[in-house]
C-alpha positions in Angstrom: 148.7 236.9 -94.3 151.1 234.2 -95.7 153.9 236.7 -95.6 153.3 237.5 -91.9 153.3 233.7 -91.1 156.5 233.1 -92.7 158.0 236.1 -91.0 156.8 234.7 -87.6 158.2 231.3 -88.5 161.7 232.8 -89.6 161.8 234.6 -86.2 160.9 231.4 -84.3 163.7 229.4 -86.1 166.1 232.2 -85.5 165.4 232.4 -81.9 166.1 228.7 -81.4 169.3 229.1 -83.4 170.4 232.1 -81.2 169.4 230.4 -77.9 171.4 227.2 -78.8 174.3 229.1 -80.0 174.4 231.5 -76.8 173.6 228.8 -74.2 175.4 225.7 -75.3 178.8 227.1 -75.2 178.5 228.4 -71.5 179.5 226.3 -68.4 176.6 228.0 -66.6 174.1 226.4 -68.8 175.6 222.9 -68.2 175.5 223.4 -64.3 171.8 224.3 -64.5 171.2 221.2 -66.8 173.0 218.9 -64.2 171.0 220.5 -61.4 167.6 219.8 -63.2 168.5 216.3 -64.3 169.5 215.4 -60.7 166.3 217.0 -59.4 164.2 215.0 -61.8 166.0 211.6 -61.0 165.7 212.1 -57.3 162.1 213.2 -57.3 161.1 210.2 -59.6 162.5 207.6 -57.1 161.2 209.5 -54.1 157.7 210.0 -55.5 157.5 206.4 -56.6 158.3 205.3 -53.0 155.8 207.8 -51.4 153.2 206.9 -54.0 153.2 203.4 -53.2 152.6 204.2 -49.4 149.8 206.5 -50.3 148.1 203.9 -52.5 148.0 201.4 -49.5 146.2 204.2 -47.6 143.5 204.5 -50.4 142.4 201.1 -49.8 141.0 202.1 -46.3 138.4 204.3 -48.1 136.6 201.9 -50.1 132.9 203.0 -49.2 130.9 205.0 -51.7 130.2 207.8 -49.2 131.0 211.4 -49.8 133.8 211.5 -47.2 135.5 208.3 -48.6 135.3 209.7 -52.2 136.8 213.1 -51.0 139.7 211.2 -49.3 140.3 209.1 -52.2 140.4 212.1 -54.5 142.8 213.9 -52.0 145.2 210.9 -51.8 145.1 210.3 -55.5 145.8 214.0 -56.2 148.7 213.9 -53.8 150.2 211.0 -55.6 150.0 212.8 -58.8 151.6 216.0 -57.5 154.4 214.2 -55.7 156.7 214.5 -58.8 156.4 218.2 -59.2 156.6 218.9 -55.5 159.7 216.9 -55.1 161.3 218.0 -58.3 161.0 221.7 -57.3 162.2 221.0 -53.8 165.4 219.2 -55.1 165.9 221.7 -57.8 165.9 224.4 -55.2 168.5 222.7 -53.1 170.7 222.0 -56.2 170.6 225.7 -56.9 171.5 226.6 -53.5 174.4 224.2 -53.5 175.6 225.6 -56.9 175.3 229.2 -55.6 177.3 228.3 -52.4 180.0 226.8 -54.4 180.4 230.0 -56.3 179.8 228.3 -59.6 177.0 230.6 -60.8 175.9 234.1 -59.8 172.2 235.1 -59.3 172.0 236.6 -62.9 172.9 233.0 -64.4 170.0 231.0 -63.0 167.8 231.5 -66.2 167.4 227.9 -67.0 166.6 226.9 -63.4 164.0 229.5 -63.2 162.4 228.0 -66.3 162.6 224.6 -64.6 160.7 226.0 -61.7 158.1 227.2 -64.1 157.7 224.0 -65.8 157.4 221.9 -62.4 154.8 224.4 -61.1 152.8 224.5 -64.4 152.9 220.6 -64.5 151.6 220.5 -61.1 148.8 223.0 -62.2 147.9 220.9 -65.1 147.7 217.7 -63.2 145.4 219.4 -60.6 143.1 220.8 -63.3 142.9 217.3 -65.0 142.2 215.7 -61.7 139.5 218.2 -61.0 137.9 217.9 -64.3 137.9 214.0 -64.2 136.5 213.9 -60.7 133.9 216.5 -60.9 133.2 217.9 -64.3 134.1 215.7 -67.3 133.3 211.9 -67.6 135.9 209.5 -67.9 135.4 209.0 -71.7 135.9 212.8 -72.3 138.9 212.9 -69.9 140.6 210.1 -71.9 140.1 212.1 -75.1 141.4 215.5 -73.8 144.2 214.2 -71.4 146.8 213.3 -74.2 146.2 216.6 -76.2 146.6 218.6 -73.2 150.0 217.0 -72.2 151.3 217.6 -75.9 150.1 221.3 -75.8 151.7 221.7 -72.3 155.1 220.5 -73.6 155.0 222.5 -76.8 154.3 225.6 -74.7 157.0 224.7 -72.3 159.6 224.5 -75.1 158.3 227.8 -76.6 158.7 229.4 -73.2 162.2 228.0 -72.7 163.5 229.4 -76.0 161.7 232.7 -75.4 159.5 232.5 -78.3 156.1 232.2 -76.6 155.8 235.9 -75.5 156.6 236.9 -79.0 154.1 234.4 -80.5 151.3 235.7 -78.3 152.1 239.1 -79.2 152.0 238.3 -82.9 148.5 236.7 -82.3 147.4 240.0 -80.7 148.4 241.9 -83.8 146.5 239.8 -86.1 143.0 241.2 -86.5 140.0 239.3 -87.9 137.2 241.4 -89.3 134.0 240.3 -87.4 131.1 242.5 -87.4 131.6 246.1 -86.9 134.7 245.6 -84.7 137.9 243.7 -85.2 138.7 240.5 -83.3 142.4 239.6 -82.7 143.4 235.9 -83.3 144.6 235.8 -79.6 141.1 237.0 -78.3 139.6 234.2 -80.6 141.7 231.4 -79.2 141.0 232.7 -75.6 137.4 232.7 -76.5 137.4 229.0 -77.8 139.1 227.9 -74.8 136.9 229.7 -72.4 133.8 228.3 -74.2 135.2 224.7 -73.8 135.8 225.0 -70.3 132.3 226.9 -69.6 130.5 224.0 -71.5 132.3 221.4 -69.4 131.4 223.2 -66.2 127.8 223.6 -67.4 127.4 219.9 -68.3 128.8 219.0 -64.7 126.2 221.4 -63.2 123.3 220.1 -65.3 124.4 216.6 -64.3 124.2 217.5 -60.7 120.7 218.9 -61.4 119.8 215.7 -63.2 120.9 213.5 -60.2 118.8 215.5 -57.8 115.8 215.8 -60.3 115.8 212.0 -60.9 116.0 211.1 -57.2 112.9 212.9 -56.4 109.8 210.6 -56.1 107.1 213.0 -56.2 107.7 214.2 -59.9 106.4 212.5 -62.9 109.0 210.6 -65.2 108.0 212.7 -68.3 108.3 215.9 -66.3 111.7 214.9 -65.2 113.0 214.5 -68.7 111.5 217.8 -69.8 113.0 219.6 -67.0 116.3 217.8 -67.5 116.6 218.9 -71.1 115.5 222.5 -70.3 118.0 222.8 -67.6 120.7 221.4 -69.9 120.0 223.7 -72.7 119.7 226.7 -70.3 123.2 226.1 -68.7 124.8 225.5 -72.1 123.4 228.7 -73.6 124.3 230.9 -70.3 127.9 229.2 -70.4 128.4 230.3 -74.1 127.0 233.7 -73.6 129.1 234.4 -70.6 132.2 233.0 -72.1 131.9 235.1 -75.3 131.1 238.2 -73.5 134.0 237.6 -70.9 136.5 237.8 -73.9 135.0 241.0 -75.3 133.0 239.6 -78.3 130.0 241.6 -79.2 127.0 239.6 -78.8 125.0 241.3 -81.3 126.6 239.6 -84.2 124.9 236.4 -83.0 121.6 237.9 -84.3 122.9 237.3 -87.7 123.3 233.7 -87.1 120.0 233.5 -85.3 118.3 235.0 -88.3 120.1 232.4 -90.5 119.0 229.6 -88.2 115.4 231.0 -88.3 115.2 231.0 -92.1 116.7 227.6 -92.1 114.0 226.2 -89.7 111.3 227.9 -91.8 112.3 226.2 -95.0 114.6 223.4 -94.9 114.2 222.1 -91.4 110.5 222.1 -90.9 110.2 218.3 -90.2 113.2 218.5 -87.7 111.7 221.3 -86.0 108.4 219.7 -85.8 109.8 216.5 -84.2 111.6 218.6 -81.7 108.5 220.4 -80.7 106.4 217.2 -80.8 109.0 215.6 -78.3 108.2 218.3 -75.6 104.4 218.1 -76.4 104.1 214.4 -75.8 106.3 214.7 -72.7 103.9 217.3 -71.3 100.6 215.9 -72.3 101.3 212.4 -71.3 99.8 210.7 -74.3 102.7 208.3 -74.3 105.3 207.6 -71.7 108.3 205.5 -71.4 107.3 201.9 -70.6 103.8 202.2 -72.4 103.0 199.5 -74.9 101.7 201.1 -78.2 101.1 200.3 -81.8 102.3 202.8 -84.4 102.3 202.1 -88.1 101.6 198.4 -87.6 104.6 198.1 -85.2 103.6 196.9 -81.7 106.2 197.4 -79.0 107.2 199.0 -75.6 108.6 202.7 -75.5 112.1 202.4 -74.2 113.3 206.0 -75.0 111.8 209.4 -75.7 114.5 211.6 -77.3 114.5 215.0 -78.4 113.7 214.2 -82.1 112.6 210.6 -82.0 111.3 207.7 -79.7 112.3 204.0 -79.8 109.8 201.1 -79.7 111.2 197.6 -78.8 108.9 194.7 -79.3 108.9 191.4 -77.5 111.3 189.8 -80.4 113.9 192.3 -79.6 113.5 194.3 -82.6 113.5 198.2 -82.3 111.9 200.8 -84.4 112.8 204.5 -84.4 109.6 206.6 -84.6 109.7 210.3 -85.2 108.1 212.4 -82.4 105.8 214.0 -84.9 104.2 210.7 -85.6 102.7 210.5 -81.9 101.1 213.8 -82.5 99.8 213.7 -86.1 98.9 210.3 -86.4 96.6 207.7 -84.7 98.5 205.7 -82.0 97.0 202.7 -80.2 98.2 202.9 -76.5 97.5 199.6 -74.7 98.5 201.1 -71.3 97.3 204.6 -71.5 94.8 204.6 -68.4 95.7 201.2 -67.1 98.7 199.0 -67.6 96.9 195.7 -67.3 95.5 194.1 -70.4 93.5 191.1 -71.2 94.9 187.8 -72.4 93.1 184.7 -73.5 93.7 180.9 -73.8 91.4 178.7 -75.7 90.8 175.0 -75.4 88.2 172.3 -76.1 86.7 169.4 -74.3 84.7 166.4 -75.4 80.8 166.6 -75.6 80.5 163.9 -73.0 82.6 165.9 -70.4 81.3 168.1 -67.5 81.4 171.6 -69.0 80.9 173.4 -65.6 83.8 171.5 -64.0 86.0 172.1 -67.0 85.2 176.1 -66.5 85.9 176.1 -62.9 89.3 174.3 -63.5 90.3 177.0 -66.0 89.4 179.7 -63.5 91.1 178.1 -60.7 94.5 177.6 -62.7 94.3 181.3 -63.7 93.8 182.5 -60.2 97.0 180.8 -59.1 99.3 182.7 -61.5 101.1 185.6 -59.9 101.1 187.9 -62.9 97.3 187.9 -63.3 95.2 190.3 -61.4 92.8 189.0 -58.7 90.4 192.1 -59.6 88.8 191.8 -62.1 88.7 188.0 -61.7 89.7 185.6 -64.5 86.6 184.2 -66.2 85.8 181.3 -68.4 83.1 180.9 -71.0 81.8 178.5 -73.7 82.8 180.2 -76.9 81.2 177.7 -79.4 80.4 174.1 -80.4 83.2 172.7 -82.9 83.0 169.6 -84.9 85.0 167.6 -82.5 84.2 169.2 -79.2 83.0 172.1 -77.0 85.2 175.2 -77.3 86.1 177.1 -74.2 87.8 180.4 -73.6 89.7 181.5 -70.4 90.2 185.3 -70.2 92.2 187.2 -67.6 93.9 190.5 -66.8 97.8 190.6 -67.0 99.3 193.1 -64.6 102.4 193.6 -66.6 101.9 192.8 -70.3 104.9 194.8 -71.3 107.0 191.6 -70.2 105.1 189.4 -72.7 102.3 186.9 -72.2 103.8 183.9 -74.1 105.4 182.3 -71.3 102.4 182.8 -69.1 99.8 181.4 -71.7 102.2 178.4 -72.1 102.3 177.7 -68.4 98.5 177.9 -68.3 98.1 175.5 -71.0 100.4 173.0 -69.4 98.5 173.0 -66.2 95.1 172.6 -68.1 96.5 169.5 -69.9 97.7 168.0 -66.4 94.4 169.1 -64.6 92.2 167.7 -67.3 94.1 164.5 -67.4 93.6 164.1 -63.6 89.8 164.9 -63.8 89.3 162.6 -66.9 88.2 165.4 -69.0 89.2 164.6 -72.5 90.7 167.1 -75.0 89.2 166.0 -78.5 91.3 165.8 -81.5 90.6 165.3 -85.1 90.0 161.6 -86.1 89.1 160.7 -89.7 87.9 157.2 -90.8 88.5 156.4 -94.5 86.1 154.0 -96.2 86.8 152.5 -99.6 83.5 151.5 -101.6 83.7 149.1 -104.5 86.3 146.5 -105.7 89.8 147.0 -104.8 92.4 145.6 -107.4 96.1 145.4 -106.6 98.5 144.8 -109.4 101.9 143.3 -108.8 105.0 145.3 -110.0 105.8 142.7 -112.7 102.3 142.8 -114.1 102.8 146.4 -115.3 105.5 145.4 -117.6 103.2 143.3 -119.7 
């Protein structure tokens, strides 16, 4: 294998040396180089002027409607293709001028033909990147693949110019890789990898379209939306990989080996992971917990913000987050405060003096609670005498909060401030502890200088 690689490398280097020795000494080569350079320079300035004009037209399509998005995409694509189009046009005019002047014959336009191929290939590459960025791949993925694609393009262009690319492809077709009962060529493997990547990107785009339509539906439960979204995503990815592998002639029966290995791994070393994945679908289907529920698991109280395939995320009112494996929700006791009803009871305790009107104080507490927007009108708030303290009568105000997931600290603070204000207006006292200290017997006080004697 190493000898074959060295042999191809020597052929590659020798082809470059032969190309340079053969072409650089001929005037026809330099005429074609001049035509290409002039075409590139002219197309650069013309494309720049036209792009500025088209950019002003794009400002007229600022709405987020489908028609405006398509117009912006078309104009942006046109701006990107201006250089290739004008370069091919000016190169064609240059070739015609050189031919009319009798400087070159039809058999000597090899470099100009290569220039045509590069300009057309560049236009195709720009078109594919724009389509991928607009419809298939997100911006983050596009930024990662754009630069490698440009580098790969120029490498292939150089190989095509020196005439090595066909030989290189033929060499890859002759290298066989023993895979299963049949042999797989290196070229088929490369084509298969590229096909899989493109198919997966298209599958992600299609699943994204399905997700948008699914989440916009108002008559489908949120948990069911998550389940369907994940199943659709898995189905599209699996179909894309199977179709792409079969399209390059790969025998799919060899995947049974990998499937068996994965099954053994799940049976022994990946039991917990598999259990968490299955539990994730179970809790989504049975609605035992949902996104937005306030639950307590393992002594941690918080709101469910995410339900992933393997784990769920709880966030408490202090901003702390805990990652809970999905298996925990299936195998352990979970306290769900919002299982059947999102509302929950909150209380505020206070006390009044024994000389105050208890009924009036209870009525004031209920009245204050009824004026709060976050407290339910039904069931109505209620206030009771909770006990007789050493310093006063203890009162408790209870009420139902419609959105406990947003916290009750601010609400209880608001109610207590209004209780203090209303009690002051009604001359209802809130007792506090007062201690009288009585000293019995004779009190002797010594001066500081007396202690020295």
